[in-house]
C-alpha positions as MATLAB code, in Angstrom:
seq = 'MAELARSRYAVSAAAYGSRSTPATVPAPAPPPVPVPGRREATPAGRRHADHVVLVKRQCSDCALFVRSTQPPVVVAAIAGALLGARWGVSAIPLAWQQAVNGWPHLTGPDLVRLAVLTARKGLDDADGWPSAARVKIPGYAGKSYTVQHPEDDGLYLGNLPVTECEGEIPIDAVVSLCRVGQAPIFSGTDVEHVRVWLVDKEGANANLHYVLHQAAREIFRLRQAGKRVFLHCVAGRSRTPVVAAAYSAFLGTHPHDALVGIYRALGAHWTLLAHWQMHDAVYELAGVTPHRPQPRPVLG';
ca = [
      72.579  -11.126  -54.466;
      70.111  -13.721  -53.259;
      69.869  -15.262  -56.735;
      73.657  -15.579  -56.930;
      73.815  -17.298  -53.569;
      71.028  -19.681  -54.490;
      72.717  -20.597  -57.773;
      75.907  -21.510  -55.932;
      74.402  -23.582  -53.165;
      71.413  -25.826  -52.613;
      70.369  -26.784  -49.094;
      69.662  -30.471  -48.726;
      66.297  -31.516  -47.353;
      68.088  -33.085  -44.421;
      69.567  -29.734  -43.404;
      66.220  -28.272  -42.436;
      63.997  -31.292  -42.916;
      63.484  -32.258  -39.278;
      61.746  -30.376  -36.531;
      63.832  -32.038  -33.843;
      66.892  -30.306  -32.410;
      70.041  -31.620  -34.182;
      72.563  -33.617  -32.195;
      75.214  -30.944  -32.795;
      73.178  -28.348  -30.891;
      72.937  -28.467  -27.102;
      69.315  -28.946  -26.050;
      68.755  -26.608  -23.108;
      65.332  -26.074  -21.647;
      63.237  -24.009  -24.084;
      63.456  -20.292  -23.324;
      60.446  -19.019  -21.367;
      57.697  -17.255  -23.250;
      58.310  -13.509  -22.903;
      55.821  -11.836  -20.584;
      54.778   -8.238  -21.311;
      56.450   -5.975  -18.797;
      59.134   -8.548  -17.930;
      61.982   -7.747  -20.273;
      64.365   -9.925  -18.290;
      62.555  -13.089  -19.371;
      65.018  -13.865  -22.192;
      68.557  -12.870  -23.177;
      66.944  -10.695  -25.832;
      64.840   -9.053  -23.157;
      67.916   -8.229  -21.114;
      69.599   -6.861  -24.234;
      66.520   -4.730  -24.894;
      66.507   -3.377  -21.352;
      70.233   -2.550  -21.487;
      69.750   -0.828  -24.847;
      66.890    1.343  -23.582;
      68.818    2.276  -20.419;
      71.810    3.307  -22.538;
      69.674    5.422  -24.862;
      67.891    7.108  -21.951;
      71.195    7.833  -20.213;
      72.617    9.385  -23.375;
      69.406   11.361  -23.855;
      69.960   12.815  -20.403;
      73.594   13.605  -21.165;
      72.628   15.363  -24.416;
      69.869   17.251  -22.646;
      72.258   18.506  -19.959;
      74.548   19.759  -22.711;
      71.931   22.061  -24.236;
      69.343   22.522  -21.480;
      70.764   25.655  -19.950;
      69.750   27.985  -22.776;
      67.024   26.185  -24.765;
      63.338   25.328  -24.196;
      62.397   21.638  -23.674;
      61.168   21.090  -27.240;
      64.466   22.289  -28.679;
      66.392   20.206  -26.147;
      64.476   17.083  -27.194;
      65.034   17.790  -30.887;
      68.777   18.347  -30.470;
      69.232   15.324  -28.194;
      67.291   13.116  -30.594;
      69.268   14.359  -33.586;
      72.593   13.698  -31.875;
      71.605   10.207  -30.752;
      70.110    9.359  -34.135;
      73.273   10.478  -35.885;
      75.353    8.346  -33.514;
      73.312    5.121  -33.462;
      71.063    5.236  -36.553;
      67.326    4.716  -36.926;
      67.629    0.968  -36.316;
      68.655    1.650  -32.709;
      65.441    3.555  -31.960;
      62.709    1.405  -30.372;
      59.879    0.777  -32.841;
      57.339    2.140  -30.367;
      59.245    5.441  -30.329;
      59.456    5.452  -34.131;
      55.687    5.037  -34.304;
      55.095    7.898  -31.858;
      57.636   10.483  -33.028;
      56.423   13.406  -35.120;
      57.655   16.722  -36.445;
      56.342   20.177  -37.285;
      53.830   20.777  -38.657;
      52.424   17.333  -39.548;
      55.474   15.172  -40.151;
      55.342   11.495  -39.187;
      58.172    9.113  -38.304;
      58.629    7.991  -41.947;
      58.698   11.658  -42.999;
      61.540   12.325  -40.578;
      63.453    9.271  -41.805;
      63.012   10.532  -45.381;
      64.435   13.937  -44.447;
      67.353   12.325  -42.620;
      68.175   10.081  -45.594;
      67.969   13.012  -48.000;
      70.275   14.999  -45.743;
      72.799   12.147  -45.731;
      72.499   11.842  -49.521;
      72.932   15.607  -50.075;
      69.288   16.007  -51.042;
      69.305   13.325  -53.737;
      67.124   10.236  -54.120;
      68.716    7.000  -55.262;
      68.158    5.385  -58.658;
      64.847    3.872  -57.472;
      63.534    7.234  -56.258;
      64.012    6.333  -52.598;
      63.318    7.841  -50.134;
      60.963   10.352  -51.798;
      59.053    8.167  -54.271;
      55.450    7.287  -53.511;
      56.241    3.674  -54.394;
      59.668    2.096  -54.723;
      60.162    0.181  -57.967;
      59.863   -3.563  -57.418;
      62.947   -5.373  -58.805;
      62.636   -8.439  -60.991;
      64.251  -10.746  -58.433;
      61.267  -10.208  -56.127;
      59.429  -12.772  -58.226;
      55.691  -13.315  -58.362;
      53.574  -12.364  -55.376;
      53.056  -15.071  -52.777;
      51.771  -15.457  -49.235;
      51.957  -18.295  -46.724;
      50.706  -18.498  -43.157;
      53.174  -18.590  -40.307;
      53.433  -22.201  -39.083;
      52.722  -21.263  -35.466;
      50.320  -18.338  -35.938;
      47.656  -18.459  -38.636;
      47.009  -14.728  -38.182;
      50.493  -13.871  -39.449;
      51.097  -14.009  -43.201;
      54.538  -14.096  -44.806;
      55.191  -12.803  -48.315;
      57.008  -10.426  -50.615;
      56.746   -6.862  -51.880;
      54.715   -7.649  -55.046;
      51.792   -8.583  -52.778;
      51.426   -4.899  -51.905;
      50.397   -4.159  -55.495;
      47.074   -5.892  -54.910;
      44.144   -3.544  -55.400;
      40.928   -3.410  -53.411;
      40.331   -4.533  -49.855;
      42.471   -7.289  -48.385;
      42.014   -9.304  -45.169;
      44.931   -7.628  -43.394;
      44.919   -5.159  -40.495;
      48.636   -4.409  -40.160;
      51.782   -4.632  -42.279;
      55.366   -4.997  -41.068;
      57.738   -3.965  -43.875;
      61.382   -5.032  -43.716;
      62.406   -3.197  -46.893;
      62.034    0.174  -48.613;
      58.472    0.728  -49.802;
      58.035    4.450  -50.512;
      55.909    7.152  -48.951;
      52.416    6.167  -50.164;
      50.079    3.901  -48.146;
      51.310    0.323  -48.326;
      47.969   -0.949  -49.712;
      45.993    1.422  -51.891;
      42.576   -0.037  -51.075;
      42.931   -0.909  -47.398;
      43.669    1.275  -44.386;
      46.170   -0.674  -42.279;
      48.637    0.030  -39.511;
      52.074    0.142  -41.095;
      55.299   -0.592  -39.215;
      58.601   -0.023  -41.020;
      61.677   -1.907  -39.818;
      65.187   -0.887  -40.896;
      66.803   -4.225  -41.806;
      69.322   -4.776  -44.609;
      69.925   -8.176  -46.257;
      73.665   -7.692  -46.536;
      76.344   -9.070  -44.259;
      77.798   -6.424  -41.949;
      75.198   -3.800  -42.891;
      73.130   -3.990  -39.667;
      74.797   -2.213  -36.769;
      71.999   -3.238  -34.388;
      70.949   -6.582  -35.886;
      69.931   -8.427  -32.714;
      68.037   -5.448  -31.364;
      66.165   -4.956  -34.650;
      65.106   -8.621  -34.835;
      63.923   -8.578  -31.239;
      62.021   -5.339  -31.780;
      60.354   -6.705  -34.927;
      59.292   -9.883  -33.126;
      57.878   -7.873  -30.212;
      55.998   -5.599  -32.593;
      54.388   -8.552  -34.360;
      53.457   -9.958  -30.962;
      51.863   -6.636  -29.986;
      49.825   -6.495  -33.183;
      48.655  -10.083  -32.824;
      47.731   -9.543  -29.174;
      45.550   -6.686  -30.404;
      43.756   -9.150  -32.673;
      45.202   -7.773  -35.908;
      45.932   -9.912  -38.944;
      49.525   -9.132  -39.892;
      51.369   -9.272  -43.212;
      55.165   -9.549  -42.859;
      57.282   -8.965  -45.959;
      60.552   -7.852  -47.513;
      61.355   -7.499  -51.231;
      61.518  -11.177  -52.236;
      60.414  -12.751  -48.942;
      63.437  -15.046  -48.897;
      65.850  -13.785  -46.230;
      64.604  -10.911  -44.079;
      61.053  -12.256  -43.918;
      62.073  -15.753  -42.748;
      64.560  -14.468  -40.171;
      61.992  -12.183  -38.522;
      59.345  -14.916  -38.763;
      61.730  -17.325  -37.013;
      62.628  -14.695  -34.406;
      58.899  -14.322  -33.718;
      58.567  -18.093  -33.229;
      61.517  -18.016  -30.827;
      59.930  -15.043  -29.050;
      56.887  -17.244  -28.440;
      59.112  -19.862  -26.818;
      60.014  -22.191  -29.693;
      63.594  -23.485  -29.829;
      65.482  -21.477  -32.498;
      66.281  -24.524  -34.617;
      62.677  -25.689  -34.591;
      61.617  -22.131  -35.405;
      63.870  -22.032  -38.477;
      62.778  -25.510  -39.558;
      59.134  -24.471  -39.388;
      59.704  -21.364  -41.487;
      61.856  -23.283  -43.981;
      59.079  -25.825  -44.478;
      56.442  -23.129  -44.819;
      58.393  -21.125  -47.412;
      59.779  -23.967  -49.503;
      61.545  -22.411  -52.499;
      61.174  -18.921  -51.017;
      64.246  -19.312  -48.804;
      67.792  -18.001  -49.177;
      68.529  -17.294  -45.524;
      71.672  -19.416  -45.579;
      73.243  -16.746  -47.782;
      73.004  -14.433  -44.747;
      74.696  -16.175  -41.852;
      74.653  -13.174  -39.523;
      70.862  -12.979  -39.644;
      70.524  -16.771  -39.434;
      72.800  -17.021  -36.376;
      71.122  -14.077  -34.641;
      67.939  -16.154  -34.181;
      69.941  -18.565  -32.019;
      71.961  -15.876  -30.272;
      68.850  -13.970  -29.189;
      67.769  -17.072  -27.279;
      71.233  -17.654  -25.819;
      71.792  -20.799  -27.924;
      74.906  -21.712  -29.929;
      74.039  -21.365  -33.637;
      73.667  -24.520  -35.713;
      74.785  -24.103  -39.312;
      73.551  -26.694  -41.827;
      76.268  -27.473  -44.338;
      75.282  -26.385  -47.872;
      76.247  -28.663  -50.707;
      77.743  -27.347  -53.964;
      75.529  -27.579  -57.012;
      77.255  -29.783  -59.560;
      77.068  -29.012  -63.260;
];
C-alpha cells in the first residue's frame, strides 16, 4: 500500500523542507509542554481525561449490572469484556494494558491474542498472527535502519527488520506500532515492550487521536525514566513518523515543525502523506488546523 502511494506521488522538498510554520497555517502560541498530572494542559490532555472518565463511568454501569450476584473478580472480568468488545483494545489506556493480567499467568498480550483468536473463530491469519512467535517480515519493510529522533537523542526510529538483530543492543524499551508476535522483541536483550494498536489504513483506527496521544505519553514516560527507546512499525514510513511527530508536539513543538523535523530525519523512509488521517491528527491533537502539503504527480 505504501509502495503504491509512493509510486504515484513524490513530495517536493519545499513541502516539508522548512522548519518555519507555513503562511497557510495560523501561528498560535506554541501549546504548553504537558505536565505530569495536569491532563488539561493540551487539547489532547482534555480528550484523554474525557476518555478516561467515560470508560470509568461505563465500568461502573457494567459493574452495577452484574454486581448483585457475582464476586468482585468476576464483575471486573465481565465489565472489562463488555467494554473491550464495545470500544476495542485501542481505547484502553496503555498503562492499563501493561498492568492487566489473566489466570493463571496470562499477560496483556496473551489476552489480546485470545481475543483476536475468538474474533477469528480460533484461526490465525496467513502470517500466523496472533499466535506465531514472530510475525513474518514482508518484503516492503526494506532493509533495517535506525535514526535518532531530531529532538530527543535517546529515542530511535526504525523498522521491524531491526528487531532481527542478535546479541545485546543499546536499547532499554521498545514501542511497537505493528504486529510482532508473541516472542520477546529482541532475542538477546531484555527490554520493556509496549505494544500499540495502530493500523496504517485510512478509516481503520476508531480511536486514532487517543492512540497517538497515549503512544506519545508512553514514550515520554519511558524517557523520563532514563530508558533508551526504539520506536518502530513494519517499514518505519507512516506509523513511526506520525507517533514520532506526536511525541515532538507533546513536548511543545508546533505540529508543522514536528513533522518537518521527522521528515528531515527519515528522508526516503517517509510515506505519511499517503495517510492523511494520521498526518492531520498530529495537528488536531494540538488544536491546530492541519496543513496539507500538495503532492506533485510523478511524470513518466
